[in-house]
TORKOL-4160 file (C-alpha; in steps of 0.2 Angstrom, whole numbers, padded with zeros to 4 digits, m for minus):
56
<pt num="1" X="m0434" Y="m0356" Z="m0657"/>
<pt num="2" X="m0429" Y="m0350" Z="m0676"/>
<pt num="3" X="m0447" Y="m0353" Z="m0684"/>
<pt num="4" X="m0442" Y="m0344" Z="m0701"/>
<pt num="5" X="m0430" Y="m0334" Z="m0711"/>
<pt num="6" X="m0429" Y="m0325" Z="m0726"/>
<pt num="7" X="m0412" Y="m0318" Z="m0733"/>
<pt num="8" X="m0413" Y="m0307" Z="m0750"/>
<pt num="9" X="m0407" Y="m0317" Z="m0765"/>
<pt num="10" X="m0392" Y="m0303" Z="m0766"/>
<pt num="11" X="m0386" Y="m0309" Z="m0752"/>
<pt num="12" X="m0389" Y="m0327" Z="m0753"/>
<pt num="13" X="m0373" Y="m0337" Z="m0755"/>
<pt num="14" X="m0362" Y="m0323" Z="m0747"/>
<pt num="15" X="m0355" Y="m0321" Z="m0729"/>
<pt num="16" X="m0370" Y="m0312" Z="m0720"/>
<pt num="17" X="m0378" Y="m0330" Z="m0713"/>
<pt num="18" X="m0361" Y="m0332" Z="m0704"/>
<pt num="19" X="m0358" Y="m0314" Z="m0699"/>
<pt num="20" X="m0372" Y="m0311" Z="m0690"/>
<pt num="21" X="m0376" Y="m0329" Z="m0683"/>
<pt num="22" X="m0364" Y="m0326" Z="m0669"/>
<pt num="23" X="m0376" Y="m0310" Z="m0665"/>
<pt num="24" X="m0391" Y="m0319" Z="m0665"/>
<pt num="25" X="m0384" Y="m0333" Z="m0655"/>
<pt num="26" X="m0378" Y="m0321" Z="m0641"/>
<pt num="27" X="m0393" Y="m0311" Z="m0641"/>
<pt num="28" X="m0405" Y="m0326" Z="m0640"/>
<pt num="29" X="m0393" Y="m0341" Z="m0635"/>
<pt num="30" X="m0390" Y="m0357" Z="m0641"/>
<pt num="31" X="m0409" Y="m0359" Z="m0649"/>
<pt num="32" X="m0417" Y="m0374" Z="m0658"/>
<pt num="33" X="m0420" Y="m0372" Z="m0679"/>
<pt num="34" X="m0437" Y="m0379" Z="m0685"/>
<pt num="35" X="m0436" Y="m0386" Z="m0702"/>
<pt num="36" X="m0438" Y="m0391" Z="m0717"/>
<pt num="37" X="m0422" Y="m0382" Z="m0723"/>
<pt num="38" X="m0417" Y="m0379" Z="m0739"/>
<pt num="39" X="m0402" Y="m0388" Z="m0746"/>
<pt num="40" X="m0392" Y="m0370" Z="m0747"/>
<pt num="41" X="m0398" Y="m0370" Z="m0728"/>
<pt num="42" X="m0392" Y="m0386" Z="m0723"/>
<pt num="43" X="m0376" Y="m0381" Z="m0729"/>
<pt num="44" X="m0376" Y="m0365" Z="m0719"/>
<pt num="45" X="m0381" Y="m0374" Z="m0704"/>
<pt num="46" X="m0366" Y="m0387" Z="m0706"/>
<pt num="47" X="m0353" Y="m0376" Z="m0710"/>
<pt num="48" X="m0358" Y="m0365" Z="m0695"/>
<pt num="49" X="m0356" Y="m0382" Z="m0684"/>
<pt num="50" X="m0374" Y="m0382" Z="m0678"/>
<pt num="51" X="m0377" Y="m0401" Z="m0673"/>
<pt num="52" X="m0392" Y="m0411" Z="m0674"/>
<pt num="53" X="m0398" Y="m0407" Z="m0658"/>
<pt num="54" X="m0403" Y="m0391" Z="m0661"/>
<pt num="55" X="m0412" Y="m0395" Z="m0678"/>
<pt num="56" X="m0431" Y="m0399" Z="m0676"/>
């Protein structure tokens, strides 16, 4: 379960999140993601193809 993540403002809006996401899933599997979600996080999850079944 991913309950919290903070990305430094310098790296927000860049590719860091999408670059490290496959490594997170390789290490921890297809985990659930707990909200609430900011608008930018919703966009990032959508861009990664995260389905509603994983969002809690």
